[in-house]
C-alpha positions, -999 to +999 in steps of 0.1 A: +187-628-064+154-604-075+136-622-047+161-606-022+161-574-037+123-569-038+123-583-001+150-559+011+132-526-009+102-540+004+116-536+042+134-500+033+101-491+020+082-498+048+108-482+069+108-448+052+070-446+051+067-456+091+090-422+089+069-402+074+035-409+091+055-399+121+071-369+110+062-356+076+021-363+065-001-333+075-030-348+062-059-344+093-077-376+076-049-400+087-052-417+122-035-438+141-022-456+114+006-488+114+023-500+083+023-541+088+039-551+058+050-538+023+051-566-003+070-555-037+066-573-071+098-588-080+104-556-112+099-533-085+077-516-103+048-518-076+044-518-035+013-530-019+014-513+011-006-532+041-021-508+067-038-512+102-058-485+118-073-478+149-108-465+154-140-476+138-146-483+101-149-442+099-118-441+111-105-465+087-121-450+055-106-420+064-070-429+069-079-444+037-086-413+019-057-399+037-032-421+026-044-424-013-042-391-018-008-385-001+003-413-023+024-389-046+043-368-014+048-405+002+065-416-033+085-385-042+098-389-005+105-420-010+123-415-042+148-393-025+155-413+005+162-441-013+182-433-043+167-458-069+166-454-108+127-462-105+106-455-072+077-478-073+042-471-075+023-472-042-011-493-037-024-491-003-044-516+013-062-518+044-045-555+061-081-576+074-055-603+091-057-583+122-091-584+121-094-617+112-072-626+143-090-602+166-119-621+153-106-655+164-095-646+199-131-632+206-141-666+191-125-686+209-125-666+247-163-669+240-159-707+237-141-706+267-166-689+287-190-709+280-170-742+288-166-725+324-203-716+327-209-753+315-188-762+344-199-741+370-236-751+367-224-788+362-210-784+402-249-765+413-263-794+403 
């Protein structure tokens, strides 16, 4: 029962923060940020908000700093919108799984290109 509740709260937090990123935050450091997932502890006191950023390492660091400085505002807005007795503390974490997936895709593409080159070279003999 608690697992389902924390999962539902995480989904709602995900939706609300996504809306706030589009409409409510004015911090110029926050670039094109996408919330990938939200994990809420079973006691509903901590929410880990995973995000990705379009751009380079500098854009990621600036967006992360902007999100961390906006945490009190975001938490206050969540409190108004979610109507919970206690609004979870927010911890913003950069989601490395997208970078990891992109790296694997590139490695697979490199292998495929190498195989095609080898087949092309063997056909010239």
